[in-house]
mmCIF file of the N, C-alpha and C atoms, coordinates in Angstrom:
data_MODEL
# 
_entry.id   MODEL 
# 
loop_
_atom_site.group_PDB 
_atom_site.id 
_atom_site.type_symbol 
_atom_site.label_atom_id 
_atom_site.label_alt_id 
_atom_site.label_comp_id 
_atom_site.label_asym_id 
_atom_site.label_entity_id 
_atom_site.label_seq_id 
_atom_site.pdbx_PDB_ins_code 
_atom_site.Cartn_x 
_atom_site.Cartn_y 
_atom_site.Cartn_z 
_atom_site.occupancy 
_atom_site.B_iso_or_equiv 
_atom_site.pdbx_formal_charge 
_atom_site.auth_seq_id 
_atom_site.auth_comp_id 
_atom_site.auth_asym_id 
_atom_site.auth_atom_id 
_atom_site.pdbx_PDB_model_num 
ATOM 1   N N  . MET A 1 1  ? 16.909  8.886   9.927   1.00 0.00 ? 1  MET A N  1 
ATOM 2   C CA . MET A 1 1  ? 15.461  8.329   9.196   1.00 0.00 ? 1  MET A CA 1 
ATOM 3   C C  . MET A 1 1  ? 15.423  7.100   9.143   1.00 0.00 ? 1  MET A C  1 
ATOM 4   N N  . GLN A 1 2  ? 14.459  5.974   9.886   1.00 0.00 ? 2  GLN A N  1 
ATOM 5   C CA . GLN A 1 2  ? 14.590  4.550   9.262   1.00 0.00 ? 2  GLN A CA 1 
ATOM 6   C C  . GLN A 1 2  ? 14.347  4.315   8.243   1.00 0.00 ? 2  GLN A C  1 
ATOM 7   N N  . GLN A 1 3  ? 14.351  3.064   7.220   1.00 0.00 ? 3  GLN A N  1 
ATOM 8   C CA . GLN A 1 3  ? 14.113  2.640   6.415   1.00 0.00 ? 3  GLN A CA 1 
ATOM 9   C C  . GLN A 1 3  ? 12.546  1.846   6.432   1.00 0.00 ? 3  GLN A C  1 
ATOM 10  N N  . LEU A 1 4  ? 11.682  2.488   5.637   1.00 0.00 ? 4  LEU A N  1 
ATOM 11  C CA . LEU A 1 4  ? 10.281  1.537   6.056   1.00 0.00 ? 4  LEU A CA 1 
ATOM 12  C C  . LEU A 1 4  ? 9.849   0.814   4.656   1.00 0.00 ? 4  LEU A C  1 
ATOM 13  N N  . THR A 1 5  ? 9.745   -0.643  4.723   1.00 0.00 ? 5  THR A N  1 
ATOM 14  C CA . THR A 1 5  ? 8.704   -1.463  3.542   1.00 0.00 ? 5  THR A CA 1 
ATOM 15  C C  . THR A 1 5  ? 7.432   -1.486  3.431   1.00 0.00 ? 5  THR A C  1 
ATOM 16  N N  . TYR A 1 6  ? 6.878   -1.252  2.408   1.00 0.00 ? 6  TYR A N  1 
ATOM 17  C CA . TYR A 1 6  ? 5.333   -1.702  2.249   1.00 0.00 ? 6  TYR A CA 1 
ATOM 18  C C  . TYR A 1 6  ? 5.208   -2.324  0.994   1.00 0.00 ? 6  TYR A C  1 
ATOM 19  N N  . LYS A 1 7  ? 4.515   -3.307  1.177   1.00 0.00 ? 7  LYS A N  1 
ATOM 20  C CA . LYS A 1 7  ? 3.420   -4.279  0.489   1.00 0.00 ? 7  LYS A CA 1 
ATOM 21  C C  . LYS A 1 7  ? 2.466   -3.340  -0.568  1.00 0.00 ? 7  LYS A C  1 
ATOM 22  N N  . ILE A 1 8  ? 2.368   -3.329  -1.520  1.00 0.00 ? 8  ILE A N  1 
ATOM 23  C CA . ILE A 1 8  ? 1.335   -2.357  -2.142  1.00 0.00 ? 8  ILE A CA 1 
ATOM 24  C C  . ILE A 1 8  ? 0.354   -3.399  -3.064  1.00 0.00 ? 8  ILE A C  1 
ATOM 25  N N  . LEU A 1 9  ? -1.132  -3.556  -2.909  1.00 0.00 ? 9  LEU A N  1 
ATOM 26  C CA . LEU A 1 9  ? -1.630  -4.293  -3.503  1.00 0.00 ? 9  LEU A CA 1 
ATOM 27  C C  . LEU A 1 9  ? -2.479  -3.978  -4.448  1.00 0.00 ? 9  LEU A C  1 
ATOM 28  N N  . LEU A 1 10 ? -2.085  -4.546  -5.945  1.00 0.00 ? 10 LEU A N  1 
ATOM 29  C CA . LEU A 1 10 ? -2.919  -3.848  -7.206  1.00 0.00 ? 10 LEU A CA 1 
ATOM 30  C C  . LEU A 1 10 ? -3.774  -4.476  -8.003  1.00 0.00 ? 10 LEU A C  1 
ATOM 31  N N  . HIS A 1 11 ? -4.826  -4.030  -7.509  1.00 0.00 ? 11 HIS A N  1 
ATOM 32  C CA . HIS A 1 11 ? -6.140  -4.856  -8.183  1.00 0.00 ? 11 HIS A CA 1 
ATOM 33  C C  . HIS A 1 11 ? -6.977  -3.910  -9.808  1.00 0.00 ? 11 HIS A C  1 
ATOM 34  N N  . LYS A 1 12 ? -6.893  -4.543  -10.261 1.00 0.00 ? 12 LYS A N  1 
ATOM 35  C CA . LYS A 1 12 ? -7.491  -3.988  -11.609 1.00 0.00 ? 12 LYS A CA 1 
ATOM 36  C C  . LYS A 1 12 ? -9.182  -3.923  -11.623 1.00 0.00 ? 12 LYS A C  1 
ATOM 37  N N  . GLU A 1 13 ? -9.300  -2.916  -11.943 1.00 0.00 ? 13 GLU A N  1 
ATOM 38  C CA . GLU A 1 13 ? -10.692 -2.470  -11.736 1.00 0.00 ? 13 GLU A CA 1 
ATOM 39  C C  . GLU A 1 13 ? -11.432 -2.967  -13.156 1.00 0.00 ? 13 GLU A C  1 
ATOM 40  N N  . ALA A 1 14 ? -12.787 -2.892  -13.148 1.00 0.00 ? 14 ALA A N  1 
ATOM 41  C CA . ALA A 1 14 ? -13.416 -3.094  -14.468 1.00 0.00 ? 14 ALA A CA 1 
ATOM 42  C C  . ALA A 1 14 ? -13.367 -2.391  -15.240 1.00 0.00 ? 14 ALA A C  1 
ATOM 43  N N  . ASP A 1 15 ? -13.383 -1.109  -15.154 1.00 0.00 ? 15 ASP A N  1 
ATOM 44  C CA . ASP A 1 15 ? -12.872 0.348   -15.789 1.00 0.00 ? 15 ASP A CA 1 
ATOM 45  C C  . ASP A 1 15 ? -11.369 0.346   -16.347 1.00 0.00 ? 15 ASP A C  1 
ATOM 46  N N  . GLY A 1 16 ? -10.835 -0.742  -16.182 1.00 0.00 ? 16 GLY A N  1 
ATOM 47  C CA . GLY A 1 16 ? -9.120  -0.506  -16.322 1.00 0.00 ? 16 GLY A CA 1 
ATOM 48  C C  . GLY A 1 16 ? -8.503  0.113   -15.843 1.00 0.00 ? 16 GLY A C  1 
ATOM 49  N N  . ARG A 1 17 ? -8.656  0.655   -14.741 1.00 0.00 ? 17 ARG A N  1 
ATOM 50  C CA . ARG A 1 17 ? -8.032  1.710   -13.428 1.00 0.00 ? 17 ARG A CA 1 
ATOM 51  C C  . ARG A 1 17 ? -7.832  0.721   -12.347 1.00 0.00 ? 17 ARG A C  1 
ATOM 52  N N  . TYR A 1 18 ? -6.929  1.147   -11.370 1.00 0.00 ? 18 TYR A N  1 
ATOM 53  C CA . TYR A 1 18 ? -6.240  -0.179  -10.359 1.00 0.00 ? 18 TYR A CA 1 
ATOM 54  C C  . TYR A 1 18 ? -6.793  1.157   -8.951  1.00 0.00 ? 18 TYR A C  1 
ATOM 55  N N  . THR A 1 19 ? -6.853  -0.251  -8.458  1.00 0.00 ? 19 THR A N  1 
ATOM 56  C CA . THR A 1 19 ? -6.829  0.319   -6.404  1.00 0.00 ? 19 THR A CA 1 
ATOM 57  C C  . THR A 1 19 ? -5.707  -0.628  -5.993  1.00 0.00 ? 19 THR A C  1 
ATOM 58  N N  . ALA A 1 20 ? -5.076  0.302   -5.311  1.00 0.00 ? 20 ALA A N  1 
ATOM 59  C CA . ALA A 1 20 ? -4.049  0.089   -4.715  1.00 0.00 ? 20 ALA A CA 1 
ATOM 60  C C  . ALA A 1 20 ? -3.943  0.088   -2.843  1.00 0.00 ? 20 ALA A C  1 
ATOM 61  N N  . THR A 1 21 ? -4.149  -0.856  -2.436  1.00 0.00 ? 21 THR A N  1 
ATOM 62  C CA . THR A 1 21 ? -4.281  -0.916  -0.983  1.00 0.00 ? 21 THR A CA 1 
ATOM 63  C C  . THR A 1 21 ? -2.720  -1.032  -0.505  1.00 0.00 ? 21 THR A C  1 
ATOM 64  N N  . ILE A 1 22 ? -2.579  -0.839  0.936   1.00 0.00 ? 22 ILE A N  1 
ATOM 65  C CA . ILE A 1 22 ? -1.499  -0.887  1.609   1.00 0.00 ? 22 ILE A CA 1 
ATOM 66  C C  . ILE A 1 22 ? -2.025  -1.734  2.919   1.00 0.00 ? 22 ILE A C  1 
ATOM 67  N N  . PRO A 1 23 ? -1.499  -2.909  2.866   1.00 0.00 ? 23 PRO A N  1 
ATOM 68  C CA . PRO A 1 23 ? -1.980  -3.999  4.184   1.00 0.00 ? 23 PRO A CA 1 
ATOM 69  C C  . PRO A 1 23 ? -1.708  -3.386  5.567   1.00 0.00 ? 23 PRO A C  1 
ATOM 70  N N  . ALA A 1 24 ? -0.455  -2.804  5.475   1.00 0.00 ? 24 ALA A N  1 
ATOM 71  C CA . ALA A 1 24 ? 0.236   -2.719  6.753   1.00 0.00 ? 24 ALA A CA 1 
ATOM 72  C C  . ALA A 1 24 ? -0.504  -1.669  7.231   1.00 0.00 ? 24 ALA A C  1 
ATOM 73  N N  . LEU A 1 25 ? -1.055  -0.352  6.619   1.00 0.00 ? 25 LEU A N  1 
ATOM 74  C CA . LEU A 1 25 ? -1.699  0.459   7.027   1.00 0.00 ? 25 LEU A CA 1 
ATOM 75  C C  . LEU A 1 25 ? -3.278  0.689   6.844   1.00 0.00 ? 25 LEU A C  1 
ATOM 76  N N  . PRO A 1 26 ? -3.631  0.409   7.825   1.00 0.00 ? 26 PRO A N  1 
ATOM 77  C CA . PRO A 1 26 ? -5.289  0.194   7.531   1.00 0.00 ? 26 PRO A CA 1 
ATOM 78  C C  . PRO A 1 26 ? -5.895  1.100   7.047   1.00 0.00 ? 26 PRO A C  1 
ATOM 79  N N  . GLY A 1 27 ? -7.190  0.876   6.300   1.00 0.00 ? 27 GLY A N  1 
ATOM 80  C CA . GLY A 1 27 ? -7.745  2.208   5.366   1.00 0.00 ? 27 GLY A CA 1 
ATOM 81  C C  . GLY A 1 27 ? -6.865  2.843   4.374   1.00 0.00 ? 27 GLY A C  1 
ATOM 82  N N  . CYS A 1 28 ? -5.438  2.344   4.103   1.00 0.00 ? 28 CYS A N  1 
ATOM 83  C CA . CYS A 1 28 ? -4.703  3.606   3.110   1.00 0.00 ? 28 CYS A CA 1 
ATOM 84  C C  . CYS A 1 28 ? -5.219  2.812   1.475   1.00 0.00 ? 28 CYS A C  1 
ATOM 85  N N  . ILE A 1 29 ? -5.725  3.259   1.051   1.00 0.00 ? 29 ILE A N  1 
ATOM 86  C CA . ILE A 1 29 ? -6.720  2.753   -0.583  1.00 0.00 ? 29 ILE A CA 1 
ATOM 87  C C  . ILE A 1 29 ? -6.454  4.197   -0.971  1.00 0.00 ? 29 ILE A C  1 
ATOM 88  N N  . THR A 1 30 ? -5.750  3.603   -2.212  1.00 0.00 ? 30 THR A N  1 
ATOM 89  C CA . THR A 1 30 ? -6.235  4.813   -3.361  1.00 0.00 ? 30 THR A CA 1 
ATOM 90  C C  . THR A 1 30 ? -5.933  4.166   -4.866  1.00 0.00 ? 30 THR A C  1 
ATOM 91  N N  . PHE A 1 31 ? -5.934  4.821   -5.886  1.00 0.00 ? 31 PHE A N  1 
ATOM 92  C CA . PHE A 1 31 ? -6.417  4.427   -7.097  1.00 0.00 ? 31 PHE A CA 1 
ATOM 93  C C  . PHE A 1 31 ? -5.558  4.986   -8.194  1.00 0.00 ? 31 PHE A C  1 
ATOM 94  N N  . GLY A 1 32 ? -5.278  4.392   -9.477  1.00 0.00 ? 32 GLY A N  1 
ATOM 95  C CA . GLY A 1 32 ? -4.492  5.033   -10.404 1.00 0.00 ? 32 GLY A CA 1 
ATOM 96  C C  . GLY A 1 32 ? -5.052  4.689   -11.793 1.00 0.00 ? 32 GLY A C  1 
ATOM 97  N N  . GLU A 1 33 ? -4.938  5.392   -13.059 1.00 0.00 ? 33 GLU A N  1 
ATOM 98  C CA . GLU A 1 33 ? -4.771  5.160   -14.315 1.00 0.00 ? 33 GLU A CA 1 
ATOM 99  C C  . GLU A 1 33 ? -4.580  3.781   -14.552 1.00 0.00 ? 33 GLU A C  1 
ATOM 100 N N  . ASN A 1 34 ? -3.633  3.965   -14.362 1.00 0.00 ? 34 ASN A N  1 
ATOM 101 C CA . ASN A 1 34 ? -2.321  2.498   -14.726 1.00 0.00 ? 34 ASN A CA 1 
ATOM 102 C C  . ASN A 1 34 ? -1.903  2.399   -13.587 1.00 0.00 ? 34 ASN A C  1 
ATOM 103 N N  . VAL A 1 35 ? -1.385  0.848   -13.773 1.00 0.00 ? 35 VAL A N  1 
ATOM 104 C CA . VAL A 1 35 ? -0.319  0.608   -12.488 1.00 0.00 ? 35 VAL A CA 1 
ATOM 105 C C  . VAL A 1 35 ? 0.834   1.931   -12.293 1.00 0.00 ? 35 VAL A C  1 
ATOM 106 N N  . ASP A 1 36 ? 1.496   1.896   -12.765 1.00 0.00 ? 36 ASP A N  1 
ATOM 107 C CA . ASP A 1 36 ? 2.592   3.263   -12.808 1.00 0.00 ? 36 ASP A CA 1 
ATOM 108 C C  . ASP A 1 36 ? 1.815   4.326   -11.879 1.00 0.00 ? 36 ASP A C  1 
ATOM 109 N N  . HIS A 1 37 ? 1.025   4.721   -12.301 1.00 0.00 ? 37 HIS A N  1 
ATOM 110 C CA . HIS A 1 37 ? 0.006   5.815   -11.791 1.00 0.00 ? 37 HIS A CA 1 
ATOM 111 C C  . HIS A 1 37 ? -0.545  5.321   -10.082 1.00 0.00 ? 37 HIS A C  1 
ATOM 112 N N  . ALA A 1 38 ? -0.936  4.449   -10.262 1.00 0.00 ? 38 ALA A N  1 
ATOM 113 C CA . ALA A 1 38 ? -1.335  3.805   -8.718  1.00 0.00 ? 38 ALA A CA 1 
ATOM 114 C C  . ALA A 1 38 ? 0.040   3.573   -7.901  1.00 0.00 ? 38 ALA A C  1 
ATOM 115 N N  . ILE A 1 39 ? 0.817   3.154   -7.906  1.00 0.00 ? 39 ILE A N  1 
ATOM 116 C CA . ILE A 1 39 ? 1.961   3.247   -7.442  1.00 0.00 ? 39 ILE A CA 1 
ATOM 117 C C  . ILE A 1 39 ? 2.340   4.518   -6.873  1.00 0.00 ? 39 ILE A C  1 
ATOM 118 N N  . LEU A 1 40 ? 2.425   5.517   -7.918  1.00 0.00 ? 40 LEU A N  1 
ATOM 119 C CA . LEU A 1 40 ? 2.766   6.605   -7.436  1.00 0.00 ? 40 LEU A CA 1 
ATOM 120 C C  . LEU A 1 40 ? 1.681   7.392   -6.314  1.00 0.00 ? 40 LEU A C  1 
ATOM 121 N N  . MET A 1 41 ? 0.190   6.916   -6.682  1.00 0.00 ? 41 MET A N  1 
ATOM 122 C CA . MET A 1 41 ? -0.637  7.215   -5.794  1.00 0.00 ? 41 MET A CA 1 
ATOM 123 C C  . MET A 1 41 ? -0.191  6.920   -4.520  1.00 0.00 ? 41 MET A C  1 
ATOM 124 N N  . ALA A 1 42 ? -0.031  5.475   -4.388  1.00 0.00 ? 42 ALA A N  1 
ATOM 125 C CA . ALA A 1 42 ? -0.024  4.874   -3.015  1.00 0.00 ? 42 ALA A CA 1 
ATOM 126 C C  . ALA A 1 42 ? 1.289   5.676   -2.423  1.00 0.00 ? 42 ALA A C  1 
ATOM 127 N N  . LYS A 1 43 ? 2.550   5.796   -3.093  1.00 0.00 ? 43 LYS A N  1 
ATOM 128 C CA . LYS A 1 43 ? 3.702   6.119   -2.482  1.00 0.00 ? 43 LYS A CA 1 
ATOM 129 C C  . LYS A 1 43 ? 3.208   7.475   -1.954  1.00 0.00 ? 43 LYS A C  1 
ATOM 130 N N  . GLU A 1 44 ? 2.490   8.428   -2.277  1.00 0.00 ? 44 GLU A N  1 
ATOM 131 C CA . GLU A 1 44 ? 1.854   9.592   -1.666  1.00 0.00 ? 44 GLU A CA 1 
ATOM 132 C C  . GLU A 1 44 ? 1.062   8.943   -0.774  1.00 0.00 ? 44 GLU A C  1 
ATOM 133 N N  . ALA A 1 45 ? -0.087  8.512   -0.616  1.00 0.00 ? 45 ALA A N  1 
ATOM 134 C CA . ALA A 1 45 ? -0.735  8.291   0.693   1.00 0.00 ? 45 ALA A CA 1 
ATOM 135 C C  . ALA A 1 45 ? 0.017   7.045   1.694   1.00 0.00 ? 45 ALA A C  1 
ATOM 136 N N  . ILE A 1 46 ? 0.918   6.826   1.445   1.00 0.00 ? 46 ILE A N  1 
ATOM 137 C CA . ILE A 1 46 ? 2.090   6.068   2.380   1.00 0.00 ? 46 ILE A CA 1 
ATOM 138 C C  . ILE A 1 46 ? 2.877   7.164   3.107   1.00 0.00 ? 46 ILE A C  1 
ATOM 139 N N  . GLU A 1 47 ? 2.827   8.232   2.450   1.00 0.00 ? 47 GLU A N  1 
ATOM 140 C CA . GLU A 1 47 ? 3.518   9.377   3.296   1.00 0.00 ? 47 GLU A CA 1 
ATOM 141 C C  . GLU A 1 47 ? 2.825   10.261  3.938   1.00 0.00 ? 47 GLU A C  1 
ATOM 142 N N  . ILE A 1 48 ? 1.698   10.255  3.569   1.00 0.00 ? 48 ILE A N  1 
ATOM 143 C CA . ILE A 1 48 ? 0.637   10.998  4.164   1.00 0.00 ? 48 ILE A CA 1 
ATOM 144 C C  . ILE A 1 48 ? -0.440  10.580  5.260   1.00 0.00 ? 48 ILE A C  1 
ATOM 145 N N  . TYR A 1 49 ? 0.335   9.096   5.458   1.00 0.00 ? 49 TYR A N  1 
ATOM 146 C CA . TYR A 1 49 ? -0.365  8.304   6.262   1.00 0.00 ? 49 TYR A CA 1 
ATOM 147 C C  . TYR A 1 49 ? 0.662   8.305   7.497   1.00 0.00 ? 49 TYR A C  1 
ATOM 148 N N  . ILE A 1 50 ? 1.744   8.155   7.088   1.00 0.00 ? 50 ILE A N  1 
ATOM 149 C CA . ILE A 1 50 ? 2.966   8.222   8.083   1.00 0.00 ? 50 ILE A CA 1 
ATOM 150 C C  . ILE A 1 50 ? 2.912   9.503   8.556   1.00 0.00 ? 50 ILE A C  1 
ATOM 151 N N  . GLU A 1 51 ? 3.262   10.654  7.954   1.00 0.00 ? 51 GLU A N  1 
ATOM 152 C CA . GLU A 1 51 ? 2.996   11.832  9.127   1.00 0.00 ? 51 GLU A CA 1 
ATOM 153 C C  . GLU A 1 51 ? 1.519   12.013  9.492   1.00 0.00 ? 51 GLU A C  1 
ATOM 154 N N  . GLU A 1 52 ? 0.781   11.710  9.405   1.00 0.00 ? 52 GLU A N  1 
ATOM 155 C CA . GLU A 1 52 ? -0.559  11.625  10.294  1.00 0.00 ? 52 GLU A CA 1 
ATOM 156 C C  . GLU A 1 52 ? 0.003   10.652  11.344  1.00 0.00 ? 52 GLU A C  1 
ATOM 157 N N  . LEU A 1 53 ? 0.860   9.655   11.527  1.00 0.00 ? 53 LEU A N  1 
ATOM 158 C CA . LEU A 1 53 ? 1.298   8.943   12.588  1.00 0.00 ? 53 LEU A CA 1 
ATOM 159 C C  . LEU A 1 53 ? 2.015   9.664   13.609  1.00 0.00 ? 53 LEU A C  1 
ATOM 160 N N  . GLN A 1 54 ? 3.066   10.177  12.759  1.00 0.00 ? 54 GLN A N  1 
ATOM 161 C CA . GLN A 1 54 ? 4.036   10.633  13.604  1.00 0.00 ? 54 GLN A CA 1 
ATOM 162 C C  . GLN A 1 54 ? 3.606   12.033  14.393  1.00 0.00 ? 54 GLN A C  1 
ATOM 163 N N  . SER A 1 55 ? 2.741   12.599  13.676  1.00 0.00 ? 55 SER A N  1 
ATOM 164 C CA . SER A 1 55 ? 2.057   14.046  14.441  1.00 0.00 ? 55 SER A CA 1 
ATOM 165 C C  . SER A 1 55 ? 1.363   13.399  15.920  1.00 0.00 ? 55 SER A C  1 
ATOM 166 N N  . ARG A 1 56 ? 0.838   12.444  15.747  1.00 0.00 ? 56 ARG A N  1 
ATOM 167 C CA . ARG A 1 56 ? 0.016   11.925  16.745  1.00 0.00 ? 56 ARG A CA 1 
ATOM 168 C C  . ARG A 1 56 ? 0.884   10.995  17.745  1.00 0.00 ? 56 ARG A C  1 
ATOM 169 N N  . GLY A 1 57 ? 2.522   11.003  17.210  1.00 0.00 ? 57 GLY A N  1 
ATOM 170 C CA . GLY A 1 57 ? 3.188   9.924   18.118  1.00 0.00 ? 57 GLY A CA 1 
ATOM 171 C C  . GLY A 1 57 ? 3.156   8.755   18.365  1.00 0.00 ? 57 GLY A C  1 
ATOM 172 N N  . GLU A 1 58 ? 2.346   8.358   17.399  1.00 0.00 ? 58 GLU A N  1 
ATOM 173 C CA . GLU A 1 58 ? 1.772   6.745   17.124  1.00 0.00 ? 58 GLU A CA 1 
ATOM 174 C C  . GLU A 1 58 ? 2.956   5.774   16.307  1.00 0.00 ? 58 GLU A C  1 
ATOM 175 N N  . ASP A 1 59 ? 3.122   4.717   16.911  1.00 0.00 ? 59 ASP A N  1 
ATOM 176 C CA . ASP A 1 59 ? 4.361   3.381   16.165  1.00 0.00 ? 59 ASP A CA 1 
ATOM 177 C C  . ASP A 1 59 ? 3.895   3.666   14.396  1.00 0.00 ? 59 ASP A C  1 
ATOM 178 N N  . ILE A 1 60 ? 4.669   3.674   13.800  1.00 0.00 ? 60 ILE A N  1 
ATOM 179 C CA . ILE A 1 60 ? 4.664   3.807   12.225  1.00 0.00 ? 60 ILE A CA 1 
ATOM 180 C C  . ILE A 1 60 ? 5.119   2.057   12.189  1.00 0.00 ? 60 ILE A C  1 
ATOM 181 N N  . PRO A 1 61 ? 4.058   1.017   11.483  1.00 0.00 ? 61 PRO A N  1 
ATOM 182 C CA . PRO A 1 61 ? 4.255   -0.161  10.743  1.00 0.00 ? 61 PRO A CA 1 
ATOM 183 C C  . PRO A 1 61 ? 4.307   -0.322  9.755   1.00 0.00 ? 61 PRO A C  1 
ATOM 184 N N  . ASP A 1 62 ? 4.890   -1.529  9.329   1.00 0.00 ? 62 ASP A N  1 
ATOM 185 C CA . ASP A 1 62 ? 5.400   -1.736  8.117   1.00 0.00 ? 62 ASP A CA 1 
ATOM 186 C C  . ASP A 1 62 ? 5.875   -3.085  7.902   1.00 0.00 ? 62 ASP A C  1 
ATOM 187 N N  . ASP A 1 63 ? 6.018   -3.586  6.744   1.00 0.00 ? 63 ASP A N  1 
ATOM 188 C CA . ASP A 1 63 ? 6.039   -4.835  6.140   1.00 0.00 ? 63 ASP A CA 1 
ATOM 189 C C  . ASP A 1 63 ? 7.570   -5.515  6.338   1.00 0.00 ? 63 ASP A C  1 
ATOM 190 N N  . SER A 1 64 ? 8.647   -4.807  7.256   1.00 0.00 ? 64 SER A N  1 
ATOM 191 C CA . SER A 1 64 ? 9.895   -5.626  6.715   1.00 0.00 ? 64 SER A CA 1 
ATOM 192 C C  . SER A 1 64 ? 10.013  -6.508  7.565   1.00 0.00 ? 64 SER A C  1 
ATOM 193 N N  . SER A 1 65 ? 8.790   -7.171  8.313   1.00 0.00 ? 65 SER A N  1 
ATOM 194 C CA . SER A 1 65 ? 9.191   -8.814  8.840   1.00 0.00 ? 65 SER A CA 1 
ATOM 195 C C  . SER A 1 65 ? 8.141   -9.551  8.294   1.00 0.00 ? 65 SER A C  1 
ATOM 196 N N  . THR A 1 66 ? 7.309   -8.850  7.187   1.00 0.00 ? 66 THR A N  1 
ATOM 197 C CA . THR A 1 66 ? 6.197   -9.630  6.522   1.00 0.00 ? 66 THR A CA 1 
ATOM 198 C C  . THR A 1 66 ? 6.875   -10.259 5.500   1.00 0.00 ? 66 THR A C  1 
ATOM 199 N N  . LEU A 1 67 ? 6.362   -12.148 5.778   1.00 0.00 ? 67 LEU A N  1 
ATOM 200 C CA . LEU A 1 67 ? 6.822   -12.669 4.478   1.00 0.00 ? 67 LEU A CA 1 
ATOM 201 C C  . LEU A 1 67 ? 5.650   -12.828 3.484   1.00 0.00 ? 67 LEU A C  1 
ATOM 202 N N  . GLU A 1 68 ? 5.881   -13.009 1.992   1.00 0.00 ? 68 GLU A N  1 
ATOM 203 C CA . GLU A 1 68 ? 4.875   -12.867 1.142   1.00 0.00 ? 68 GLU A CA 1 
ATOM 204 C C  . GLU A 1 68 ? 4.939   -14.379 0.773   1.00 0.00 ? 68 GLU A C  1 
ATOM 205 N N  . TYR A 1 69 ? 3.749   -14.656 0.478   1.00 0.00 ? 69 TYR A N  1 
ATOM 206 C CA . TYR A 1 69 ? 3.658   -16.112 -0.629  1.00 0.00 ? 69 TYR A CA 1 
ATOM 207 C C  . TYR A 1 69 ? 2.505   -16.144 -1.252  1.00 0.00 ? 69 TYR A C  1 
ATOM 208 N N  . SER A 1 70 ? 2.018   -16.463 -2.695  1.00 0.00 ? 70 SER A N  1 
ATOM 209 C CA . SER A 1 70 ? 1.295   -16.638 -3.416  1.00 0.00 ? 70 SER A CA 1 
ATOM 210 C C  . SER A 1 70 ? 0.780   -18.317 -3.662  1.00 0.00 ? 70 SER A C  1 
ATOM 211 N N  . LEU A 1 71 ? -0.353  -18.266 -3.558  1.00 0.00 ? 71 LEU A N  1 
ATOM 212 C CA . LEU A 1 71 ? -0.822  -19.988 -3.500  1.00 0.00 ? 71 LEU A CA 1 
ATOM 213 C C  . LEU A 1 71 ? -1.900  -19.685 -4.927  1.00 0.00 ? 71 LEU A C  1 
ATOM 214 N N  . SER A 1 72 ? -1.309  -20.976 -5.619  1.00 0.00 ? 72 SER A N  1 
ATOM 215 C CA . SER A 1 72 ? -2.518  -20.891 -7.119  1.00 0.00 ? 72 SER A CA 1 
ATOM 216 C C  . SER A 1 72 ? -3.247  -22.477 -6.744  1.00 0.00 ? 72 SER A C  1 
ATOM 217 N N  . LEU A 1 73 ? -4.450  -22.393 -6.752  1.00 0.00 ? 73 LEU A N  1 
ATOM 218 C CA . LEU A 1 73 ? -5.123  -23.556 -6.843  1.00 0.00 ? 73 LEU A CA 1 
ATOM 219 C C  . LEU A 1 73 ? -5.810  -23.926 -7.897  1.00 0.00 ? 73 LEU A C  1 
ATOM 220 N N  . THR A 1 74 ? -6.115  -25.000 -8.163  1.00 0.00 ? 74 THR A N  1 
ATOM 221 C CA . THR A 1 74 ? -6.904  -25.346 -9.318  1.00 0.00 ? 74 THR A CA 1 
ATOM 222 C C  . THR A 1 74 ? -8.532  -25.670 -9.188  1.00 0.00 ? 74 THR A C  1 
ATOM 223 N N  . ALA A 1 75 ? -9.305  -25.109 -9.386  1.00 0.00 ? 75 ALA A N  1 
ATOM 224 C CA . ALA A 1 75 ? -10.658 -25.510 -8.998  1.00 0.00 ? 75 ALA A CA 1 
ATOM 225 C C  . ALA A 1 75 ? -11.739 -26.249 -9.924  1.00 0.00 ? 75 ALA A C  1 
# 
């Protein structure tokens, strides 16, 4: 079994919950009541997404070759 790496982007919503998106998996989005719950839900969503790709015989993308950088600007 191969090791897969995924970046999870968390966005805090106005109601205090978190939206989790997985950029390497288009349309893979979930929610959580807090950061830990959002990460747990993202793990589950990724596993389901991968299972679906495998069932169709499709390649499984991941972020193992992706570099990440955050840029802050003053406006």
